[in-house]
VOBA-1610 file (N, C-alpha, C; in pm, whole numbers, padded with zeros to 5 digits, always signed):
BEGIN
Unk-06011-06802-00908Unk-05972-06672-00958Unk-06097-06593-00998Unk-06072-06465-01023Unk-06176-06378-01069Unk-06216-06404-01215Unk-06335-06442-01236Unk-06383-06468-01368Unk-06429-06341-01444Unk-06469-06236-01367Unk-06517-06115-01425Unk-06404-06047-01499Unk-06280-06070-01461Unk-06169-06003-01525Unk-06149-06058-01668Unk-06209-06171-01697Unk-06191-06231-01831Unk-06305-06199-01922Unk-06408-06125-01876Unk-06524-06098-01955Unk-06495-05987-02056Unk-06546-06002-02174Unk-06525-05905-02279Unk-06642-05806-02289Unk-06757-05842-02230Unk-06871-05749-02237Unk-06954-05779-02362Unk-06920-05878-02447Unk-06996-05903-02566Unk-07134-05958-02549Unk-07163-06009-02429Unk-07291-06073-02409Unk-07388-05991-02322Unk-07354-05862-02303Unk-07437-05784-02222Unk-07379-05638-02212Unk-07361-05593-02091Unk-07311-05459-02075Unk-07166-05437-02123Unk-07135-05306-02124Unk-06996-05275-02167Unk-06901-05316-02060Unk-06775-05340-02098Unk-06676-05374-02003Unk-06645-05258-01906Unk-06588-05287-01795Unk-06557-05183-01698Unk-06469-05073-01762Unk-06497-04947-01713Unk-06422-04830-01772Unk-06382-04740-01657Unk-06254-04718-01641Unk-06204-04631-01533Unk-06253-04491-01553Unk-06281-04446-01675Unk-06321-04310-01700Unk-06473-04293-01705Unk-06544-04392-01658Unk-06690-04389-01677Unk-06757-04263-01618Unk-06715-04209-01510Unk-06777-04094-01457Unk-06762-03973-01555Unk-06658-03969-01629Unk-06627-03855-01715Unk-06680-03875-01856Unk-06714-03998-01895Unk-06761-04028-02036Unk-06896-04089-02043Unk-06966-04109-01931Unk-07093-04175-01942Unk-07201-04076-01984Unk-07298-04128-02056Unk-07417-04049-02101Unk-07391-03991-02239Unk-07497-03972-02318Unk-07478-03926-02454Unk-07411-03791-02472Unk-07439-03704-02383Unk-07369-03571-02396Unk-07218-03579-02379Unk-07184-03647-02274Unk-07035-03666-02243Unk-06968-03744-02354Unk-07031-03859-02400Unk-06969-03936-02511Unk-06952-03850-02632Unk-07054-03768-02663Unk-07045-03684-02784Unk-06933-03574-02771Unk-06919-03520-02654Unk-06817-03420-02629Unk-06677-03485-02646Unk-06659-03601-02590Unk-06533-03672-02605Unk-06506-03706-02754Unk-06609-03745-02827Unk-06599-03770-02967Unk-06554-03652-03044Unk-06614-03533-03012Unk-06573-03412-03079Unk-06432-03370-03058Unk-06392-03388-02927Unk-06251-03349-02891Unk-06148-03437-02956Unk-06176-03564-02961Unk-06079-03655-03024Unk-06085-03654-03176Unk-06199-03633-03232Unk-06214-03623-03376Unk-06129-03505-03426Unk-06114-03403-03342Unk-06036-03285-03388Unk-05891-03317-03406Unk-05847-03424-03341Unk-05703-03467-03359Unk-05677-03546-03487Unk-05785-03589-03549Unk-05767-03672-03674Unk-05796-03592-03791Unk-05725-03622-03904Unk-05744-03553-04032Unk-05864-03606-04111Unk-05869-03734-04129Unk-05970-03795-04216Unk-06071-03885-04145Unk-06035-03936-04032Unk-06120-04032-03965Unk-06228-03958-03881Unk-06338-04022-03852Unk-06448-03964-03774Unk-06477-04048-03654Unk-06528-03982-03551Unk-06572-04056-03431Unk-06716-04017-03404Unk-06797-04121-03382Unk-06943-04094-03354Unk-06978-04163-03222Unk-07039-04085-03136Unk-07087-04146-03008Unk-07207-04238-03043Unk-07202-04356-02980Unk-07315-04448-02998Unk-07355-04491-02860Unk-07471-04561-02850Unk-07518-04605-02720Unk-07423-04673-02633Unk-07344-04763-02694Unk-07253-04845-02609Unk-07111-04805-02617Unk-07080-04683-02665Unk-06941-04636-02673Unk-06922-04536-02786Unk-06828-04569-02877Unk-06797-04485-02984Unk-06769-04570-03112Unk-06791-04509-03228Unk-06763-04572-03353Unk-06654-04484-03425Unk-06537-04541-03447Unk-06433-04470-03518Unk-06431-04519-03660Unk-06450-04430-03755Unk-06463-04464-03900Unk-06356-04400-03981Unk-06298-04476-04070Unk-06197-04420-04162Unk-06264-04379-04294Unk-06188-04310-04381Unk-06250-04260-04508Unk-06278-04375-04604Unk-06224-04491-04585Unk-06253-04599-04673Unk-06370-04684-04628Unk-06425-04652-04518Unk-06536-04721-04460Unk-06498-04821-04346Unk-06368-04835-04330Unk-06331-04926-04214Unk-06373-04857-04087Unk-06417-04938-03993Unk-06462-04888-03868Unk-06431-04982-03752Unk-06426-04924-03630Unk-06409-05006-03512Unk-06496-04950-03405Unk-06560-05040-03333Unk-06642-05000-03219Unk-06555-05007-03092Unk-06562-04893-03021Unk-06481-04879-02895Unk-06585-04885-02782Unk-06579-04986-02703Unk-06676-05004-02591Unk-06638-04930-02466Unk-06508-04896-02448Unk-06477-04819-02332Unk-06371-04709-02374Unk-06337-04622-02278Unk-06251-04513-02312Unk-06111-04556-02359Unk-06054-04658-02290Unk-05924-04704-02327Unk-05922-04754-02475Unk-06025-04824-02516Unk-06032-04870-02655Unk-06034-04754-02753Unk-06110-04648-02713Unk-06117-04530-02798Unk-05974-04456-02807Unk-05910-04442-02692Unk-05776-04379-02690Unk-05678-04460-02774Unk-05689-04592-02760Unk-05596-04678-02842Unk-05619-04662-02989Unk-05748-04649-03030Unk-05779-04642-03173Unk-05732-04503-03225Unk-05759-04398-03151Unk-05715-04266-03195Unk-05561-04258-03191Unk-05496-04311-03096Unk-05348-04303-03090Unk-05287-04382-03208Unk-05347-04501-03236Unk-05298-04578-03353Unk-05317-04508-03487Unk-05432-04435-03496Unk-05464-04369-03628Unk-05384-04238-03644Unk-05345-04176-03534Unk-05283-04045-03544Unk-05130-04053-03518Unk-05083-04156-03456Unk-04946-04171-03421Unk-04910-04083-03297Unk-05009-04033-03234Unk-04985-03949-03113Unk-04962-04038-02988Unk-04898-03978-02886Unk-04879-04050-02766Unk-05014-04079-02697Unk-05026-04198-02645Unk-05146-04238-02576Unk-05192-04140-02465Unk-05094-04095-02381Unk-05129-04004-02268Unk-05184-03870-02323Unk-05129-03822-02430Unk-05185-03691-02491Unk-05323-03713-02539Unk-05350-03825-02610Unk-05484-03850-02665Unk-05578-03866-02548Unk-05543-03940-02445Unk-05633-03958-02330Unk-05664-03823-02262Unk-05566-03741-02244Unk-05588-03611-02180Unk-05677-03523-02270Unk-05651-03522-02401Unk-05739-03443-02488Unk-05878-03487-02490Unk-05905-03611-02480Unk-06043-03660-02480Unk-06116-03623-02354Unk-06046-03613-02245Unk-06109-03575-02123Unk-06091-03427-02088Unk-06035-03355-02192Unk-06008-03209-02170Unk-05929-03180-02044Unk-05827-03263-02027Unk-05745-03245-01903Unk-05594-03227-01948Unk-05520-03188-01856Unk-05374-03177-01873Unk-05315-03320-01870Unk-05219-03358-01965Unk-05167-03491-01960Unk-05086-03513-01832Unk-05093-03634-01785Unk-05021-03672-01660Unk-04872-03676-01694Unk-04790-03625-01600Unk-04643-03627-01617Unk-04595-03763-01578Unk-04520-03829-01665Unk-04468-03964-01632Unk-04318-03969-01632
//
């Protein structure tokens, strides 16, 4: 079987990211962080070299290594639908499902 599908990325590069073309590089990561931080009241998102850092007001934080991790973290903290969070981060219209 494919062993690369089981890799977490902890020992080297970031895991594969379907949105890499839209979120790679410091400027794009920062823009995504700004757009998604605007959805949250008290939490903050900071672009870091290997992804994003989502921090709460109590100091709790989570490192998001790819776009799906970031969308999941923001959706969990805001209670918003995942598709809406994903579209907001990419500044796109949400996909109709």
